[in-house]
FIMARDO-369778 format. One line per 5 residues: for each residue z, y, x of C-alpha. Coordinates in nm, 3 decimals. Layout:
N
Z,Y,X ~ ...
% end
This chain:
92
-0.321,-1.169,-0.549 ~ -0.038,-0.935,-0.474 ~ 0.104,-0.996,-0.111 ~ 0.479,-0.845,-0.086 ~ 0.499,-0.508,0.013
0.754,-0.322,-0.246 ~ 0.601,-0.188,-0.539 ~ 0.736,0.169,-0.564 ~ 0.661,0.208,-0.946 ~ 0.958,-0.003,-1.081
1.313,0.136,-1.048 ~ 1.442,-0.215,-0.953 ~ 1.258,-0.169,-0.596 ~ 1.477,0.193,-0.604 ~ 1.804,-0.078,-0.686
1.711,-0.266,-0.358 ~ 1.620,0.001,-0.095 ~ 1.995,0.197,-0.252 ~ 2.159,-0.145,-0.169 ~ 1.983,-0.183,0.161
2.007,0.175,0.292 ~ 2.416,0.118,0.175 ~ 2.353,-0.202,0.421 ~ 2.221,-0.019,0.652 ~ 2.469,0.260,0.668
2.793,0.116,0.704 ~ 2.606,-0.193,0.968 ~ 2.504,0.044,1.204 ~ 2.735,0.418,1.343 ~ 2.372,0.543,1.488
2.333,0.923,1.378 ~ 1.994,0.834,1.284 ~ 1.803,0.535,1.134 ~ 1.470,0.515,1.125 ~ 1.224,0.374,0.797
0.964,0.329,0.922 ~ 0.640,0.416,0.705 ~ 0.354,0.264,0.930 ~ 0.389,-0.082,0.764 ~ 0.278,0.005,0.419
-0.149,-0.085,0.379 ~ -0.230,0.064,0.078 ~ -0.464,-0.208,-0.028 ~ -0.217,-0.429,-0.088 ~ -0.071,-0.189,-0.402
-0.458,-0.224,-0.475 ~ -0.398,-0.556,-0.597 ~ -0.158,-0.504,-0.807 ~ -0.304,-0.377,-1.173 ~ 0.015,-0.224,-1.295
0.074,-0.032,-0.988 ~ -0.315,0.129,-1.034 ~ -0.226,0.235,-1.401 ~ 0.135,0.387,-1.303 ~ -0.104,0.612,-1.077
-0.331,0.702,-1.353 ~ -0.083,0.754,-1.597 ~ 0.137,0.954,-1.360 ~ -0.139,1.199,-1.166 ~ -0.126,1.005,-0.814
-0.454,1.047,-0.671 ~ -0.412,0.809,-0.423 ~ -0.175,0.536,-0.200 ~ -0.097,0.831,0.023 ~ 0.071,0.980,-0.245
0.223,0.735,-0.393 ~ 0.399,0.638,-0.069 ~ 0.480,0.999,-0.056 ~ 0.614,0.986,-0.341 ~ 0.853,0.654,-0.238
0.945,0.808,0.091 ~ 1.086,1.108,-0.094 ~ 1.276,0.905,-0.368 ~ 1.387,0.669,-0.015 ~ 1.528,1.010,0.130
1.755,1.098,-0.145 ~ 1.834,0.803,-0.201 ~ 1.938,0.792,0.181 ~ 2.089,1.179,0.163 ~ 2.327,1.075,-0.119
2.461,0.759,0.108 ~ 2.497,0.910,0.423 ~ 2.422,1.320,0.430 ~ 2.546,1.301,0.830 ~ 2.289,1.063,0.933
1.965,1.158,0.982 ~ 1.610,0.971,0.875 ~ 1.321,0.940,1.095 ~ 0.956,0.796,0.962 ~ 0.719,0.652,1.133
0.358,0.779,1.010 ~ -0.037,0.711,1.140
% end
């Protein structure tokens, strides 16, 4: 059973993330936004076969690479929403 982390292989994930980031941008006046990053467990993605299949089809070797792809896309979305606020990530 899939335990609830965002599926970075779905476009609808980025639609949701985009809306949340718009809300965050208008709700907080800070110069920085923190997107976390250390909460993601690769084993969660392993429980959803469609993610493993997408990774094979897109030459993504492991969950670290998958998270990097997600973070890059998240950062691109953020730059369109708020080009002046800096994004911060936590990595373990």
